[in-house]
C-alpha positions as CSV (number, residue, x, y, z in Angstrom):
1,M,115.8,50.2,58.9
2,A,114.3,50.0,55.4
3,K,110.9,49.5,53.9
4,I,111.2,46.8,51.3
5,L,108.9,46.0,48.4
6,L,109.2,42.3,47.6
7,T,107.6,40.8,44.4
8,A,106.9,37.1,44.8
9,G,105.5,34.0,43.1
10,P,104.3,33.4,39.6
11,T,101.7,35.2,37.6
12,R,99.1,33.9,35.2
13,A,98.4,34.8,31.6
14,H,94.9,33.6,30.7
15,I,94.2,31.9,27.4
16,D,90.4,31.7,28.1
17,D,88.3,31.8,31.3
18,V,89.6,28.3,32.3
19,R,93.1,27.9,31.0
20,Y,96.2,30.0,31.6
21,L,100.0,30.1,31.1
22,T,102.2,30.2,34.3
23,N,105.4,28.7,35.7
24,A,106.6,26.6,38.6
25,S,107.6,29.5,41.0
26,S,106.5,28.5,44.5
27,G,107.1,31.7,46.5
28,R,109.4,29.9,48.9
29,M,112.4,32.1,48.2
30,A,110.3,35.2,48.7
31,T,108.8,33.8,51.9
32,A,112.3,33.2,53.2
33,L,113.4,36.7,52.2
34,A,110.5,38.3,53.9
35,A,111.2,36.4,57.1
36,A,114.9,37.3,57.0
37,A,114.1,41.0,56.4
38,L,111.5,41.2,59.2
39,A,114.0,39.5,61.5
40,R,116.5,42.2,60.8
41,G,113.9,44.9,61.7
42,H,112.8,45.9,58.2
43,E,109.3,46.5,57.0
44,V,108.1,44.3,54.2
45,V,105.4,44.7,51.6
46,I,104.8,41.7,49.4
47,V,103.1,41.8,46.0
48,S,102.5,38.2,45.3
49,G,101.0,36.1,42.5
50,P,99.1,32.9,43.3
51,V,101.1,30.7,45.7
52,H,100.4,28.0,48.3
53,V,103.0,29.2,50.8
54,T,102.2,31.2,53.9
55,Y,103.9,34.6,54.2
56,P,105.1,35.9,57.5
57,R,102.2,37.6,59.4
58,K,104.1,40.8,59.9
59,A,104.5,41.3,56.2
60,R,101.7,43.2,54.3
61,V,100.6,41.0,51.4
62,I,98.9,42.3,48.2
63,P,97.6,39.4,46.2
64,V,97.6,39.7,42.4
65,V,97.1,37.2,39.5
66,T,98.5,38.7,36.3
67,T,101.8,40.4,35.4
68,G,99.9,43.6,34.7
69,Q,98.3,43.5,38.1
70,M,101.7,42.9,39.8
71,L,103.1,45.9,38.0
72,E,100.2,48.1,38.9
73,A,100.2,47.1,42.6
74,A,104.0,47.6,42.8
75,L,103.9,51.0,41.2
76,V,101.4,52.1,43.9
77,E,103.8,51.0,46.6
78,L,107.0,52.2,45.0
79,P,107.0,55.8,46.2
80,S,106.9,54.8,49.8
81,V,109.6,52.1,49.8
82,D,113.4,52.3,50.2
83,G,114.1,49.4,47.9
84,V,112.8,46.6,45.8
85,I,113.7,42.9,45.7
86,A,112.1,41.3,42.7
87,A,111.9,37.6,43.5
88,A,108.8,37.0,41.5
89,A,108.7,35.1,38.2
90,P,106.1,37.0,36.2
91,C,104.9,35.5,32.9
92,D,107.0,37.1,30.2
93,F,104.4,36.4,27.5
94,E,100.6,36.5,27.4
95,P,98.0,35.7,24.6
96,I,97.3,38.6,22.3
97,R,93.7,38.0,23.0
98,R,92.0,36.3,25.9
99,L,89.0,34.4,24.6
100,P,85.7,34.2,26.7
101,G,84.4,31.0,28.0
102,K,86.3,27.8,27.3
103,I,88.0,27.1,23.9
104,P,86.6,23.7,22.6
105,R,89.0,20.9,22.2
106,R,90.0,20.5,18.5
107,G,91.7,17.5,16.9
108,S,94.0,19.9,15.0
109,G,95.3,21.4,18.2
110,L,95.5,25.0,19.4
111,V,97.8,27.7,18.1
112,L,98.5,30.6,20.4
113,R,99.8,34.0,19.4
114,L,101.7,35.6,22.3
115,K,103.0,39.1,23.0
116,P,105.5,40.2,25.7
117,T,104.2,41.4,29.0
118,T,105.6,44.6,30.5
119,D,108.8,44.0,32.4
120,V,107.9,44.6,36.1
121,I,111.3,45.3,37.6
122,A,112.6,47.4,34.6
123,T,109.5,49.6,34.8
124,L,109.9,50.1,38.5
125,A,113.6,51.0,38.2
126,R,112.8,53.6,35.6
127,R,110.5,55.3,38.2
128,E,113.1,55.3,40.9
129,R,113.5,58.2,43.3
130,P,116.9,59.3,44.7
131,G,118.3,56.7,47.1
132,Q,116.1,53.8,46.1
133,W,117.8,50.5,45.2
134,F,116.7,47.5,43.1
135,V,117.6,43.9,43.3
136,A,116.5,41.4,40.6
137,F,116.5,37.6,40.5
138,A,117.5,35.9,37.2
139,L,116.6,32.2,36.7
140,E,119.1,30.9,34.1
141,P,119.9,27.4,33.0
142,G,123.1,26.4,34.6
143,A,123.1,29.7,36.5
144,D,124.9,31.2,33.5
145,P,125.6,34.9,34.3
146,R,126.0,36.1,30.7
147,R,122.3,36.6,30.2
148,A,122.0,38.0,33.7
149,F,124.5,40.7,32.7
150,E,122.2,41.8,29.9
151,K,119.3,41.8,32.3
152,I,121.0,43.9,34.9
153,T,121.8,46.6,32.3
154,A,118.4,46.5,30.7
155,K,116.6,46.5,34.1
156,R,118.8,49.2,35.6
157,C,119.2,47.2,38.9
158,D,121.9,47.6,41.5
159,L,122.4,43.8,42.1
160,I,121.2,40.7,40.3
161,V,120.9,37.3,41.9
162,V,121.5,34.4,39.5
163,N,120.2,30.9,40.2
164,D,119.5,27.8,38.3
165,V,116.1,26.3,37.2
166,T,116.6,23.6,39.9
167,A,115.6,26.3,42.4
168,L,112.0,26.0,41.4
169,E,109.8,24.3,44.0
170,A,113.0,23.3,45.9
171,D,114.0,23.9,49.5
172,Q,117.6,24.5,48.6
173,N,119.1,27.2,46.5
174,A,122.5,28.2,45.1
175,V,122.9,31.8,44.1
176,A,125.6,34.1,42.7
177,V,125.2,37.8,43.0
178,Y,126.6,40.4,40.6
179,D,126.6,44.2,40.7
180,A,125.8,46.7,37.9
181,R,129.4,46.5,36.7
182,H,129.1,42.7,36.3
183,V,131.4,42.2,39.2
184,H,130.8,39.0,41.3
185,V,130.1,40.1,44.8
186,G,129.3,36.7,46.5
187,S,127.8,33.3,46.2
188,K,125.8,31.0,48.6
189,R,124.6,27.5,48.4
190,A,122.3,26.4,51.3
191,S,118.7,26.2,52.3
192,K,116.5,29.0,51.0
193,R,116.2,30.2,54.5
194,A,119.9,30.5,54.9
195,V,120.4,32.0,51.5
196,A,117.7,34.6,52.2
197,G,119.4,35.7,55.4
198,W,122.7,36.0,53.6
199,L,121.2,38.0,50.8
200,I,119.5,40.4,53.2
201,R,122.7,41.0,55.0
202,L,124.5,41.6,51.6
203,V,121.9,44.1,50.6
204,E,122.2,45.9,53.9
205,A,126.0,46.1,53.5
206,R,126.1,47.2,49.8
207,L,122.9,49.1,49.3
208,M,121.3,50.3,52.5
209,S,124.5,51.8,53.9
210,R,125.4,53.9,50.9
């Protein structure tokens, strides 16, 4: 059995003390993955951004808010896990400067200057120890795998799970999985619970048994 680190949910990038940038990730897919992994006898640690879902009680949950906090918490857990499933949707950009208080409303609008956040799964994969495996999710319009191929190379992952933006806040999901050589290894369209069970079994067969 494996100890799995699962990243989950969205993160927040604060503009000021009141407002922030985020996305519509609900944590439902991660919840289903955690339940499926636990049902198969695996140990699960979840590093999760702010969500309204309830994770399985047998999972250890580490709550975070920002992308930086998610990375920091995941790096602490990384040495003790066998693999990582990155189902989170961390903010890719954050304001160059977080302003204190609340920015007053202005008739001319508000211009934000953003900078990229550190890529969580890519950073984790660069710190891998022998035998560890990494699975990333890629949310792409139309589930187009071409950008996912760029991501799997850049992030140095073993598998990438491609799904469409319609998966956000939905109970259903349709995924296509590719390996590091860009070979299609399987697809599944069903409830997130069914997709999660299928994905965990796929990870067991392709990554845990090697």
